[in-house]
C-alpha positions in Angstrom: 0.0 0.1 0.0 1.5 3.4 -1.0 1.3 5.8 1.9 -0.5 8.5 -0.3 -3.3 6.3 -0.7 -4.1 6.1 3.0 -4.5 8.8 5.3 -4.9 9.1 9.0 -5.9 12.3 10.8 -6.3 13.0 14.4 -9.2 15.4 14.8 -9.9 17.7 17.9 -12.9 20.0 18.2 -10.8 23.0 18.3 -10.0 22.5 14.6 -11.8 24.9 12.3 -13.9 23.5 9.5 -12.8 19.9 9.8 -12.8 18.5 6.2 -14.2 21.6 4.8 -17.5 20.0 5.6 -18.7 22.5 8.6 -20.1 25.3 6.4 -21.7 23.3 3.6 -21.8 19.6 2.4 -18.8 18.1 0.4 -18.3 15.2 -1.7 -15.9 12.5 -0.3 -13.4 11.3 -2.3 -12.3 8.5 -0.2 -13.7 5.5 1.7 -12.9 5.0 5.4 -13.7 5.2 9.1 -14.2 7.8 11.7 -13.6 6.4 15.4 -14.9 8.9 18.0 -12.8 8.9 21.2 -14.3 11.9 23.2 -16.9 14.4 23.1 -19.8 14.3 20.4 -20.2 15.2 16.9 -23.4 15.3 14.7 -22.9 14.2 11.0 -25.1 14.1 8.1 -24.0 11.7 5.5 -26.4 11.5 2.2 -29.0 13.2 4.0 -29.1 11.0 7.1 -28.2 12.3 10.6 -25.8 10.6 12.8 -24.9 11.4 16.5 -21.6 10.1 17.5 -20.0 10.0 20.7 -17.0 8.0 22.6 -17.0 4.4 21.6 -18.9 5.2 18.2 -17.7 4.4 14.8 -19.0 5.2 11.3 -18.0 3.9 7.8 -18.0 6.3 5.2 -17.8 5.7 1.3 -16.6 7.6 -1.7 -19.0 9.6 -3.5 -21.0 10.2 -0.4 -21.8 13.8 0.6 -20.8 14.9 4.1 -21.9 18.0 6.4 -20.7 18.2 9.8 -23.8 19.6 11.5 -22.2 20.3 14.9 -19.4 19.1 17.3 -18.5 19.6 20.9 -15.5 21.8 21.8 -13.8 18.5 23.3 -14.4 16.4 20.4 -11.5 14.1 19.7 -11.5 11.2 17.2 -9.2 9.4 14.4 -10.2 9.8 10.7 -8.8 7.2 8.5 -9.3 7.5 4.5 -8.3 5.5 1.7 -8.6 5.5 -2.0 -11.3 3.0 -3.1 -9.1 1.2 -5.1 -7.0 0.4 -2.0 -9.7 -0.7 0.5 -12.2 -2.5 -1.8 -10.1 -5.5 -2.5 -9.9 -5.9 1.5 -13.6 -5.8 2.0 -14.3 -8.3 -1.1 -11.7 -10.6 0.3 -13.8 -11.3 3.4 -17.4 -10.8 2.6 -19.9 -10.9 -0.1 -20.9 -7.8 -2.3 -24.4 -7.3 -0.5 -22.6 -6.8 2.9 -21.4 -3.5 1.8 -25.0 -2.3 1.1 -25.9 -3.1 4.7 -22.8 -1.3 6.0 -23.6 1.7 3.8 -27.2 1.9 5.1 -26.2 1.4 8.9 -22.8 2.8 9.1 -22.8 4.0 12.6 -22.2 1.4 15.3 -21.6 1.7 18.8 -18.7 -0.5 19.9 -17.4 -2.2 23.2 -14.7 -1.0 25.2 -12.4 -4.0 24.1 -13.2 -3.3 20.4 -12.6 0.4 20.9 -9.1 -0.6 22.2 -8.2 -3.0 19.5 -9.0 -0.6 16.9 -6.8 2.1 18.6 -4.0 -0.3 18.7 -4.1 -1.3 15.0 -4.3 2.6 14.3 -1.3 3.5 16.3 0.7 0.7 14.6 -0.3 1.7 11.3 0.7 5.3 12.0 4.1 3.8 13.2 4.8 1.9 10.0 3.6 4.7 7.9 6.2 7.1 9.4 8.8 4.4 8.6 8.1 4.2 5.1 8.7 7.9 5.0 12.0 8.1 6.9 13.8 4.8 6.7 15.8 4.4 3.5 18.3 1.6 4.4 18.2 -2.2 3.3 17.2 -5.0 5.5 20.0 -7.3 6.1 17.7 -10.3 5.9 15.7 -9.7 2.7 17.8 -7.2 1.0 14.8 -4.9 0.3 14.7 -1.3 1.1 13.2 -1.0 4.7 10.5 1.4 3.2 9.3 -1.2 0.8 9.0 -3.7 3.7 7.1 -1.0 5.7 4.7 -0.5 3.0 3.9 -4.2 2.9 3.4 -4.0 6.7 1.0 -1.1 6.4 -0.9 -3.2 4.0 -1.2 -6.0 6.2 -1.8 -4.1 9.3 -4.8 -2.2 7.3 -6.2 -5.4 6.1 -6.2 -6.5 10.0 -7.9 -3.5 11.0 -10.5 -3.9 8.3 -11.1 -7.2 9.7 -11.6 -5.8 13.0 -14.1 -3.1 11.8 -16.1 -5.8 10.0 -16.5 -7.7 13.2 -17.8 -4.5 14.7 -20.7 -4.8 12.1 -21.1 -8.5 12.4 -24.5 -8.4 14.5 -26.3 -5.8 12.1 -30.0 -6.9 11.5 -29.9 -6.9 7.9 -33.9 -6.6 7.8 -33.7 -3.2 9.4 -31.1 -2.0 6.4 -33.5 0.2 4.3 -31.7 0.7 1.1 -32.0 3.7 -1.1 -33.4 3.3 -4.4 -30.2 3.8 -6.2 -28.6 1.3 -3.9 -31.1 -1.2 -4.3 -30.9 -0.9 -8.4 -27.0 -1.6 -8.0 -27.7 -4.5 -5.6 -30.3 -6.1 -7.6 -28.4 -5.7 -10.8 -25.2 -7.3 -9.3 -27.3 -10.0 -7.8 -28.9 -10.7 -11.3 -25.6 -10.3 -13.3 -23.8 -13.2 -11.2 -26.7 -15.4 -12.0 -27.3 -14.6 -15.8 -24.0 -13.1 -17.3 -23.5 -16.3 -19.2 -26.8 -16.0 -20.9 -27.5 -12.2 -21.0 -24.9 -9.7 -22.5 -26.9 -6.8 -23.2 -27.3 -3.8 -20.6 -31.0 -3.3 -21.7 -31.9 -6.8 -20.2 -30.8 -5.9 -16.7 -32.4 -2.5 -16.9 -35.6 -4.1 -18.0 -35.7 -6.3 -14.9 -35.9 -3.3 -12.9 -38.3 -1.3 -15.5 -35.8 1.4 -16.0 -34.7 2.7 -19.4 -31.2 1.5 -20.3 -29.8 5.0 -20.1 -31.0 5.9 -16.5 -30.1 2.3 -15.3 -26.5 2.9 -16.6 -26.1 6.1 -15.0 -27.3 4.8 -11.5 -24.7 1.8 -11.7 -21.8 4.0 -12.9 -22.8 6.5 -10.1 -23.0 3.9 -7.3 -20.2 1.7 -8.2 -17.7 3.8 -10.4 -18.3 1.1 -13.3 -20.6 1.0 -16.2 -23.0 -2.0 -16.5 -21.1 -2.9 -19.9 -18.0 -3.2 -17.6 -19.6 -5.4 -15.0 -20.8 -7.7 -17.8 -17.7 -7.9 -19.9 -15.4 -8.5 -16.8 -17.8 -11.4 -15.4 -17.6 -13.0 -18.9 -13.9 -12.6 -19.1 -13.3 -13.9 -15.5 -15.6 -17.0 -16.6 -13.6 -17.4 -20.0 -10.2 -17.4 -18.5 -11.2 -19.8 -15.8 -12.7 -22.2 -18.3 -9.7 -22.0 -20.9 -7.0 -22.4 -18.0 -8.9 -25.3 -15.7 -11.0 -27.2 -18.1 -10.5 -29.5 -21.1 -13.4 -27.8 -22.9 -12.9 -26.9 -26.6 -13.0 -23.2 -27.4 -16.2 -23.8 -29.3 -17.9 -25.3 -26.4 -16.7 -22.5 -24.0 -18.0 -20.1 -26.7 -21.5 -22.0 -26.5 -21.5 -22.2 -22.8 -21.0 -18.2 -22.7 -23.6 -17.8 -25.4 -21.5 -16.0 -27.8 -23.0 -16.1 -31.2 -20.2 -18.2 -32.6 -16.5 -19.2 -31.9 -15.1 -16.5 -34.3 -17.1 -13.7 -32.5 -15.8 -15.2 -29.3 -12.2 -15.2 -30.3 -12.4 -11.5 -31.6 -14.0 -10.4 -28.3 -11.4 -12.0 -26.1 -8.5 -11.0 -28.1 -9.9 -7.3 -27.9 -10.0 -7.4 -24.2 -6.8 -9.3 -23.5 -4.6 -9.0 -26.8 -4.6 -12.6 -26.9 -6.5 -15.2 -28.7 -8.2 -17.8 -26.6 -5.9 -20.5 -27.8 -2.6 -18.2 -26.8 -4.1 -17.6 -23.7 -4.5 -21.4 -23.0 -0.9 -21.9 -24.0 0.2 -19.5 -21.4 1.5 -16.5 -23.4 1.4 -13.3 -21.3 -1.7 -11.3 -21.4 -1.1 -7.7 -22.1 -4.5 -6.5 -21.7 -5.2 -3.0 -20.1 -7.7 -3.6 -17.3 -8.7 -2.7 -13.7 -7.0 -5.8 -12.0 -8.8 -5.1 -8.6 -12.1 -4.7 -10.4 -11.6 -8.1 -11.9 -10.8 -9.8 -8.6 -14.0 -8.1 -7.2 -15.9 -9.9 -10.0 -14.0 -13.1 -9.6 -14.8 -13.2 -5.8 -18.4 -12.5 -6.4 -18.8 -15.4 -8.9 -16.9 -17.7 -6.5 -19.2 -16.7 -3.7 -22.2 -17.5 -5.7 -20.7 -21.1 -7.0 -20.2 -22.1 -3.3 -24.0 -21.8 -2.9 -25.5 -22.6 -5.9 -24.9 -23.5 -9.6 -25.0 -20.7 -12.2 -28.1 -21.3 -14.5 
């Protein structure tokens, strides 16, 4: 994890205009966590108000709007922010996609004293390691790698451990009480349908029609809430499956093309090469893939498909 992708701020009530969000609402550019250590603060996130005090945490997401309504003069807390690309793989490594919607709708939790202490300990360790990435330029005598490089890996692993601990704080959420916004519901239903239907349904209009929306409006919502267009979701799901079938089965390329419901083998080959720069046969032979793609987003899709396959067969 590069240090510029992660920020940790210790906030106090004496600071003026925290995050520039006291005078007016601001659009958040990072995903992260606020841990309230002392005092009180009232936040408005996406037009919902939350009252935090000591032992309160709140998870916030990129693209959300934040307004700090008020805070006490003795407010003290830690704000952790990370680029979405940094934090998303950690989330998807330990949970399924739908869990994110639950946290998004119920982001505020009051935690126990023991959970509070553990979170504080992880935060302090991460801060120390991040400092090491900035100041240590020597070489580790055992690994012969720069100390700063090793420290970045330590920060990544500690951040992952912190994320696991945060998820534990949300483990007892009653999902029946999580009332999704309409836009979040659209994205959730799309992803759920996609993982079951991507082999048969390759067109965005199919998924839009499932929710009685125009293709344009549907695409706007999905892009806004996930950062990716529906066509990117669909193409990546197909590509993940195609690669897996080419690499791990004895199916012919025609059989794979038919299973994924492409018009014919030639069309499948051109589609695959356009995304990866390799023909399906060359990929199967192990030639290096030079495709320009979002590896982290691909990993998200793969985990979603694997999660579904653990429960049920894809029809």
